[in-house]
Each structure stands twice: as structure tokens, then as C-alpha cells.
VOPAGU-2260 file (C-alpha; in pm, 1 decimal, decimal comma):
REM VOPAGU-2260
SITE   aa  ch    i         X         Y         Z
SITE  UNK   A    0    -834,8    2421,7      80,2
SITE  UNK   A    1    -636,3    2703,0     244,0
SITE  UNK   A    2    -307,6    2867,6     160,8
SITE  UNK   A    3      31,3    2710,6     204,8
SITE  UNK   A    4     283,9    2906,6     407,8
SITE  UNK   A    5     601,6    2977,5     214,1
SITE  UNK   A    6     853,1    2766,7     400,8
SITE  UNK   A    7    1043,3    2646,0      96,6
SITE  UNK   A    8    1421,5    2614,7     128,7
SITE  UNK   A    9    1616,0    2860,1     -86,9
SITE  UNK   A   10    1716,2    2596,2    -339,7
SITE  UNK   A   11    1354,5    2493,9    -404,2
SITE  UNK   A   12    1211,2    2618,7    -735,1
SITE  UNK   A   13     952,4    2893,7    -668,4
SITE  UNK   A   14     687,3    2711,1    -872,0
SITE  UNK   A   15     696,9    2336,7    -837,3
SITE  UNK   A   16     488,8    2267,8   -1145,7
SITE  UNK   A   17     736,7    2459,2   -1360,3
SITE  UNK   A   18     882,9    2325,7   -1682,1
SITE  UNK   A   19    1197,5    2213,3   -1500,4
SITE  UNK   A   20     994,9    2011,4   -1252,4
SITE  UNK   A   21     771,1    1864,2   -1518,3
SITE  UNK   A   22    1072,8    1772,7   -1726,8
SITE  UNK   A   23    1233,8    1589,7   -1436,3
SITE  UNK   A   24    1532,2    1825,0   -1410,6
SITE  UNK   A   25    1525,1    1841,8   -1032,4
SITE  UNK   A   26    1781,3    1582,7    -912,4
SITE  UNK   A   27    1631,1    1258,0    -786,5
SITE  UNK   A   28    1269,7    1335,3    -880,8
SITE  UNK   A   29    1066,7    1184,1   -1162,3
SITE  UNK   A   30     720,2    1319,0   -1233,5
SITE  UNK   A   31     453,3    1185,7   -1466,1
SITE  UNK   A   32     111,8    1335,7   -1533,7
SITE  UNK   A   33    -188,4    1121,2   -1629,1
SITE  UNK   A   34    -506,8    1331,3   -1607,8
SITE  UNK   A   35    -572,5    1337,8   -1231,8
SITE  UNK   A   36    -285,6    1103,5   -1158,5
SITE  UNK   A   37      52,1    1249,5   -1075,8
SITE  UNK   A   38     342,5    1026,3    -989,4
SITE  UNK   A   39     652,2    1152,2    -811,2
SITE  UNK   A   40     917,1     914,9    -693,1
SITE  UNK   A   41    1285,1     903,7    -612,2
SITE  UNK   A   42    1502,1     773,9    -893,5
SITE  UNK   A   43    1687,3     449,6    -836,4
SITE  UNK   A   44    2045,3     544,2    -761,2
SITE  UNK   A   45    2354,3     342,7    -835,1
SITE  UNK   A   46    2568,9     224,4    -540,1
SITE  UNK   A   47    2827,9     486,1    -628,5
SITE  UNK   A   48    2580,7     774,1    -636,9
SITE  UNK   A   49    2680,3    1034,3    -375,5
SITE  UNK   A   50    2320,7    1078,7    -252,8
SITE  UNK   A   51    2232,8     709,0    -218,7
SITE  UNK   A   52    2087,5     611,4     120,3
SITE  UNK   A   53    2155,5     270,3     265,4
SITE  UNK   A   54    1830,5     252,1     461,9
SITE  UNK   A   55    1493,5     164,6     312,6
SITE  UNK   A   56    1285,6     465,8     214,8
SITE  UNK   A   57     926,2     470,4     339,1
SITE  UNK   A   58     659,2     508,6      71,7
SITE  UNK   A   59     414,4     790,0     143,6
SITE  UNK   A   60      85,2     791,8     -48,2
SITE  UNK   A   61     -19,6    1154,7     -96,7
SITE  UNK   A   62    -387,7    1205,3    -184,0
SITE  UNK   A   63    -435,3    1575,6    -255,5
SITE  UNK   A   64    -638,9    1740,1    -532,9
SITE  UNK   A   65    -433,0    2060,7    -550,8
SITE  UNK   A   66    -171,3    1951,9    -803,6
SITE  UNK   A   67      95,4    2213,5    -726,0
SITE  UNK   A   68      64,5    2153,7    -353,2
SITE  UNK   A   69      82,3    1777,2    -402,7
SITE  UNK   A   70     396,1    1816,5    -612,1
SITE  UNK   A   71     553,5    2047,0    -355,0
SITE  UNK   A   72     483,0    1795,2     -79,4
SITE  UNK   A   73     638,4    1520,6    -292,0
SITE  UNK   A   74     951,3    1730,6    -344,4
SITE  UNK   A   75    1001,4    1801,8      25,2
SITE  UNK   A   76     935,3    1443,3     127,3
SITE  UNK   A   77    1178,5    1326,8    -139,2
SITE  UNK   A   78    1445,4    1560,0      -2,1
SITE  UNK   A   79    1374,9    1411,9     342,3
SITE  UNK   A   80    1455,3    1060,2     218,9
SITE  UNK   A   81    1104,7     935,8     146,8
SITE  UNK   A   82     940,2     795,3    -164,4
SITE  UNK   A   83     604,2     932,9    -271,9
SITE  UNK   A   84     311,0     819,7    -482,0
SITE  UNK   A   85      69,9    1104,1    -555,6
SITE  UNK   A   86    -295,9    1082,2    -656,1
SITE  UNK   A   87    -557,0    1355,1    -696,7
SITE  UNK   A   88    -856,9    1120,5    -681,3
SITE  UNK   A   89    -962,3     890,1    -399,6
SITE  UNK   A   90   -1055,6     609,8    -640,1
SITE  UNK   A   91    -702,3     594,3    -781,1
SITE  UNK   A   92    -554,2     579,4    -431,9
SITE  UNK   A   93    -785,4     291,7    -337,5
SITE  UNK   A   94    -692,4      99,3    -650,5
SITE  UNK   A   95    -322,4     146,8    -575,6
SITE  UNK   A   96    -354,4      23,7    -216,2
SITE  UNK   A   97    -541,8    -288,2    -322,3
SITE  UNK   A   98    -231,3    -400,8    -510,9
SITE  UNK   A   99      56,5    -225,0    -337,5
SITE  UNK   A  100     195,1    -152,4       6,6
SITE  UNK   A  101     251,8     199,9     136,0
SITE  UNK   A  102     387,7     300,7     476,1
SITE  UNK   A  103     161,6     600,9     530,4
SITE  UNK   A  104    -137,1     780,4     378,7
SITE  UNK   A  105    -129,6    1161,8     370,1
SITE  UNK   A  106    -494,8    1241,0     304,7
SITE  UNK   A  107    -688,3    1555,0     215,2
SITE  UNK   A  108   -1056,5    1564,8     312,2
SITE  UNK   A  109   -1205,2    1761,7      20,7
SITE  UNK   A  110   -1134,4    1541,5    -282,6
SITE  UNK   A  111   -1319,5    1568,4    -617,1
SITE  UNK   A  112   -1474,4    1219,2    -616,7
SITE  UNK   A  113   -1531,4    1152,8    -245,0
SITE  UNK   A  114   -1425,0    1282,1      95,0
SITE  UNK   A  115   -1114,3    1167,5     274,1
SITE  UNK   A  116   -1342,9    1030,9     544,5
SITE  UNK   A  117   -1523,4     811,3     290,6
SITE  UNK   A  118   -1191,9     692,3     148,6
SITE  UNK   A  119   -1064,8     583,2     489,1
SITE  UNK   A  120   -1395,1     406,9     560,5
SITE  UNK   A  121   -1365,0     222,7     229,4
SITE  UNK   A  122   -1011,4     109,8     306,9
SITE  UNK   A  123   -1124,2     -25,5     643,1
SITE  UNK   A  124   -1408,7    -216,3     476,0
SITE  UNK   A  125   -1158,8    -371,1     234,0
SITE  UNK   A  126    -932,3    -475,0     520,1
SITE  UNK   A  127    -654,8    -235,1     419,9
SITE  UNK   A  128    -482,0     -95,7     727,9
SITE  UNK   A  129    -250,0     200,6     674,5
SITE  UNK   A  130    -132,1     476,8     911,4
SITE  UNK   A  131    -312,4     796,5     809,5
SITE  UNK   A  132    -245,2    1166,7     855,9
SITE  UNK   A  133    -520,5    1404,9     748,7
SITE  UNK   A  134    -381,1    1715,9     578,7
SITE  UNK   A  135    -657,6    1969,7     518,6
SITE  UNK   A  136    -770,4    2328,6     531,5
SITE  UNK   A  137   -1064,0    2231,4     754,1
SITE  UNK   A  138    -973,8    2346,1    1105,7
SITE  UNK   A  139   -1313,4    2279,7    1264,5
SITE  UNK   A  140   -1299,6    2084,4    1587,6
SITE  UNK   A  141   -1575,6    1846,8    1475,6
SITE  UNK   A  142   -1371,2    1750,6    1169,2
SITE  UNK   A  143   -1060,7    1686,0    1379,9
SITE  UNK   A  144   -1252,9    1472,7    1627,5
SITE  UNK   A  145   -1417,0    1270,6    1349,1
SITE  UNK   A  146   -1083,0    1207,4    1176,2
SITE  UNK   A  147    -912,3    1087,0    1492,5
SITE  UNK   A  148   -1210,9     882,4    1612,0
SITE  UNK   A  149   -1228,8     691,4    1284,5
SITE  UNK   A  150    -864,0     585,1    1306,4
SITE  UNK   A  151    -658,7     877,9    1180,4
SITE  UNK   A  152    -316,2     898,5    1342,9
SITE  UNK   A  153    -276,7    1275,9    1313,4
SITE  UNK   A  154    -452,4    1584,2    1177,5
SITE  UNK   A  155    -260,7    1875,9    1024,2
SITE  UNK   A  156    -427,9    2194,9     906,0
SITE  UNK   A  157    -317,6    2427,0     627,1
SITE  UNK   A  158    -114,6    2642,1     623,6
SITE  UNK   A  159     165,2    2427,1     763,3
SITE  UNK   A  160     543,6    2416,1     766,5
SITE  UNK   A  161     725,2    2135,1     589,8
SITE  UNK   A  162     969,4    2068,2     877,4
SITE  UNK   A  163     669,8    2005,7    1104,7
SITE  UNK   A  164     494,0    1791,7     842,1
SITE  UNK   A  165     803,2    1575,1     797,2
SITE  UNK   A  166     851,4    1545,0    1174,2
SITE  UNK   A  167     490,2    1436,1    1221,8
SITE  UNK   A  168     517,8    1180,6     940,1
SITE  UNK   A  169     830,1    1034,6    1097,1
SITE  UNK   A  170     660,9    1017,4    1437,0
SITE  UNK   A  171     363,4     825,4    1296,9
SITE  UNK   A  172     595,1     592,4    1102,5
SITE  UNK   A  173     787,4     511,6    1420,2
SITE  UNK   A  174     467,5     428,5    1606,9
SITE  UNK   A  175     331,0     225,3    1316,2
SITE  UNK   A  176     647,5      19,5    1275,8
SITE  UNK   A  177     644,0     -67,0    1643,9
SITE  UNK   A  178     271,7    -143,4    1661,3
SITE  UNK   A  179     193,4    -306,7    1328,2
SITE  UNK   A  180     534,4    -408,4    1190,2
SITE  UNK   A  181     417,1    -304,4     843,8
SITE  UNK   A  182     128,3    -547,8     806,6
SITE  UNK   A  183       5,4    -611,4     453,2
SITE  UNK   A  184    -282,9    -830,3     572,2
SITE  UNK   A  185    -371,1    -966,7     916,2
SITE  UNK   A  186    -129,5   -1256,0     865,3
SITE  UNK   A  187     139,0   -1106,3     639,6
SITE  UNK   A  188     399,7    -839,3     701,2
SITE  UNK   A  189     594,2    -657,9     432,4
SITE  UNK   A  190     908,7    -761,7     620,7
SITE  UNK   A  191     830,1   -1134,4     578,9
SITE  UNK   A  192    1079,1   -1340,2     378,6
SITE  UNK   A  193     996,5   -1458,3      24,8
SITE  UNK   A  194     880,1   -1820,8      -5,7
SITE  UNK   A  195     818,9   -2083,1    -271,4
SITE  UNK   A  196     465,9   -2190,8    -360,3
SITE  UNK   A  197     408,7   -2454,7    -629,5
SITE  UNK   A  198     712,5   -2356,9    -834,1
SITE  UNK   A  199     677,3   -1978,3    -807,2
SITE  UNK   A  200     847,3   -1740,2    -565,4
SITE  UNK   A  201     626,0   -1512,8    -354,4
SITE  UNK   A  202     771,7   -1179,6    -239,4
SITE  UNK   A  203     559,4   -1012,7      35,1
SITE  UNK   A  204     761,9    -691,2      30,5
SITE  UNK   A  205     693,5    -629,1    -337,8
SITE  UNK   A  206     347,9    -796,3    -346,0
SITE  UNK   A  207     489,2    -989,5    -636,9
SITE  UNK   A  208     508,2   -1345,9    -765,0
SITE  UNK   A  209     796,8   -1455,8    -987,8
SITE  UNK   A  210     760,9   -1757,3   -1217,6
SITE  UNK   A  211    1030,6   -1996,6   -1345,2
SITE  UNK   A  212    1037,3   -1822,7   -1684,2
SITE  UNK   A  213    1157,4   -1505,7   -1508,9
SITE  UNK   A  214     833,9   -1312,9   -1549,2
SITE  UNK   A  215     690,3   -1136,0   -1245,7
SITE  UNK   A  216     330,4   -1045,3   -1170,6
SITE  UNK   A  217     176,7    -823,1    -904,5
SITE  UNK   A  218     -60,6   -1001,5    -668,5
SITE  UNK   A  219    -327,3    -852,7    -447,0
SITE  UNK   A  220    -301,7    -831,3     -69,7
SITE  UNK   A  221    -567,9   -1095,4     -13,5
SITE  UNK   A  222    -416,4   -1340,4    -260,1
SITE  UNK   A  223     -84,2   -1293,5     -80,9
SITE  UNK   A  224    -249,7   -1354,7     255,4
SITE  UNK   A  225    -417,6   -1672,2     129,1
SITE  UNK   A  226     -96,7   -1817,3     -15,5
SITE  UNK   A  227      96,9   -1732,6     300,0
SITE  UNK   A  228    -157,0   -1901,2     528,3
SITE  UNK   A  229    -168,6   -2211,7     309,0
SITE  UNK   A  230     210,0   -2233,5     301,9
SITE  UNK   A  231     222,4   -2206,4     682,5
SITE  UNK   A  232     -32,0   -2487,6     725,3
SITE  UNK   A  233      86,9   -2752,4     479,1
SITE  UNK   A  234     -87,2   -3089,9     483,5
SITE  UNK   A  235    -374,7   -2960,1     696,4
SITE  UNK   A  236    -735,5   -2915,0     590,5
SITE  UNK   A  237    -816,0   -2545,3     633,0
SITE  UNK   A  238   -1176,3   -2436,8     668,8
SITE  UNK   A  239   -1297,2   -2136,2     474,9
SITE  UNK   A  240   -1378,5   -1965,3     804,0
SITE  UNK   A  241   -1025,6   -2013,3     938,2
SITE  UNK   A  242    -875,3   -1879,6     616,9
SITE  UNK   A  243   -1102,2   -1574,5     614,1
SITE  UNK   A  244   -1027,6   -1496,4     978,9
SITE  UNK   A  245    -654,4   -1526,8     920,2
SITE  UNK   A  246    -643,2   -1298,6     616,4
SITE  UNK   A  247    -929,8   -1053,1     677,3
SITE  UNK   A  248    -958,1   -1065,1    1057,3
SITE  UNK   A  249   -1208,6   -1225,7    1291,5
SITE  UNK   A  250   -1460,1    -942,8    1258,1
SITE  UNK   A  251   -1458,1    -930,0     878,7
SITE  UNK   A  252   -1789,2    -982,5     701,2
SITE  UNK   A  253   -1656,2   -1187,2     410,0
SITE  UNK   A  254   -1859,2   -1458,6     236,7
SITE  UNK   A  255   -1716,3   -1791,3     121,3
SITE  UNK   A  256   -1794,9   -1697,2    -238,6
SITE  UNK   A  257   -1567,2   -1393,6    -212,5
SITE  UNK   A  258   -1285,4   -1613,9     -81,4
SITE  UNK   A  259   -1337,4   -1861,1    -364,8
SITE  UNK   A  260   -1308,6   -1577,1    -617,6
SITE  UNK   A  261    -963,8   -1485,5    -484,5
SITE  UNK   A  262    -860,6   -1850,6    -507,6
SITE  UNK   A  263    -978,5   -1860,7    -869,3
SITE  UNK   A  264    -755,9   -1560,6    -945,4
SITE  UNK   A  265    -455,3   -1746,9    -805,2
SITE  UNK   A  266    -534,1   -2060,6   -1006,4
SITE  UNK   A  267    -575,7   -1861,8   -1328,4
SITE  UNK   A  268    -246,1   -1680,7   -1272,0
SITE  UNK   A  269     -56,6   -2008,4   -1229,8
SITE  UNK   A  270    -232,3   -2157,4   -1531,7
SITE  UNK   A  271    -126,7   -1862,4   -1747,4
SITE  UNK   A  272     234,9   -1940,7   -1664,7
SITE  UNK   A  273     205,4   -2316,9   -1715,6
SITE  UNK   A  274     238,5   -2417,8   -1350,5
SITE  UNK   A  275      33,4   -2687,2   -1179,5
SITE  UNK   A  276    -153,6   -2629,0    -855,7
SITE  UNK   A  277    -234,3   -2995,5    -797,1
SITE  UNK   A  278     -97,4   -2968,1    -442,7
SITE  UNK   A  279    -348,7   -2690,3    -366,6
SITE  UNK   A  280    -684,5   -2867,0    -357,2
SITE  UNK   A  281   -1044,7   -2788,4    -270,2
SITE  UNK   A  282   -1197,0   -2998,5       6,1
SITE  UNK   A  283   -1564,2   -2977,8     -88,6
SITE  UNK   A  284   -1794,3   -2854,8     183,6
SITE  UNK   A  285   -1501,6   -2767,6     410,6
SITE  UNK   A  286   -1230,8   -2552,4     256,9
SITE  UNK   A  287    -884,2   -2614,7     111,7
SITE  UNK   A  288    -562,4   -2805,4     163,4
SITE  UNK   A  289    -208,7   -2732,9      46,3
SITE  UNK   A  290     -29,7   -3067,4      37,3
SITE  UNK   A  291     301,0   -3035,3    -151,4
SITE  UNK   A  292     443,8   -3350,0      16,3
SITE  UNK   A  293     144,1   -3567,2     -72,2
SITE  UNK   A  294      73,3   -3681,5     282,7
SITE  UNK   A  295    -305,0   -3643,1     264,6
SITE  UNK   A  296    -578,7   -3786,2      47,0
SITE  UNK   A  297    -815,4   -3497,8     118,1
SITE  UNK   A  298    -942,5   -3323,5    -192,3
SITE  UNK   A  299    -825,2   -3596,9    -430,8
């Protein structure tokens, strides 16, 4: 994996995985260990806290199997005003991204369960678009070319300096915000406003649905995309093909059965919380209709 150059600021503990770090004694950092899963995030600060930042902090997903290095990266990014979510296995990172939004993926190539290349390919197949910087000890030209050709936004080799890493992350974030405006799916952006759907409140930024009883549940990206498209096309029969193209993209190879399974998840979630989805109906042989105003007889 290569050695990390010692560019730590003087106030940084010499060993990041020390007892102080593990115990959460470094200001603003919380760390939890769960086998291969390490979580490091900025603590929520009160409005009167002297270090509170007014601007939103980007969430960086760090996928790196060297635990001490991953923790050190998390510390430096935290000091630079970013949030981090750290995983040591590709499978855990994929699972996280299926349910949550992150602004950028910092990705090692040599992971224990699969390569970084395979992980990025898998995300593309699942319709998950995220700006990606490869961070690896592999300095071969062929590896760099492959990473950039498959959609990587940058490629950094170890050893590296943290000021340069942070600068490169910020550069990619600026480009991504301008180009993609933080898309969650093809038709939903994390910056979209919350909306009501059959008595529940949908929050795209948090990938969350809040019910009248006050309980909140995480929803997947695709479920969010489906609800958003239905809400934007009220009273209109929507074909399965149109819905798939809107949420997954026109080139996605998604079968109608897969779409129906996501719809079933939404129906079951509402049922668990005692809400009716009578306004969201199946139009057999065609697709669906969301008719909260009762202006159509389709699907009745």
C-alpha cells in the first residue's frame, strides 16, 4: 500500500489509533470500531460552540483497508471542515451508498474483499453516481489510465501530503457541485426541498421519510426517485418505462419486476405506519398513477 509521508501538523497525535483517539478525546471527532467498519465523524456542535461552521460540511466516504491511515485521513479531513464515513471493506461502502448520500468517494484499489475498480463498476451498475478520487500505492501508468477512463475524477498515489489531498478533494467537489448539483438519482438532487406524499414528509437531503407519529425511516435512493417522479406527475398515468428512465437513466437495464419490488417496499413501509396509499395505484399492463386529488379513474 505504500508509506505515508509524515506531514502531520504539530498538534496531531503521533499515532492516530492511540487510546486518546479511540476514546474520542480529540475535540470534534467521534470514532467507533465494528470489526472492519470504522466510523469517524464530526460531533454536532451547539450554536454557541466556538468551532461551529455555518456552511454545510461535505461528507467524504473513505474506503481504505489500512485502519491507522484511514483514521489519520479522517482526522485531517475533519480539521479541514469535512465529515467522514470510513469503511475498510468495499461491501460495507456499497451498502452505505445504497441508503445514504455522500459528496465524494476516496477509494483505495487494494481492498480485502474486492478491488476499488470492481467497487466503482458495481456502483455504476446500481445507478449510484458519486465523484471518486483513487488514493493508492499503485503508481503504474496503466492503473492510472484505467481509473480515469472508468470515471474516476482524480488519482493520488502514496505517499502524499494532506494539504494536497485536501486541495484535490475541494477541487473535485467544486466541479461536482457545478456539474451534477449533488444528484441522488437521475431525477433527484440532495438540494431538493422536502415534500408531502400520502401523509408522510419526504426529505431528499437526508434520504428520510417522516410519518405523522413522528417516527422517521431511511429510504433508498430508488424509492426516493420513484416517489419524487410520482409527486411531480400527479394525475397522470406513468408507464413503467418512463419511471425507470427517470430514476435509473435511459440506458439502464432495469426490468419491470425490479421496479415493482421497489414499489412494494414503499407500500409496506406506509402500511407499517398505518398510512393509506390509495392515491398511488397500479394501472395494470401500463404502470402507475399518483392521483391525490381524485381526478382520474385509472387504476380503480
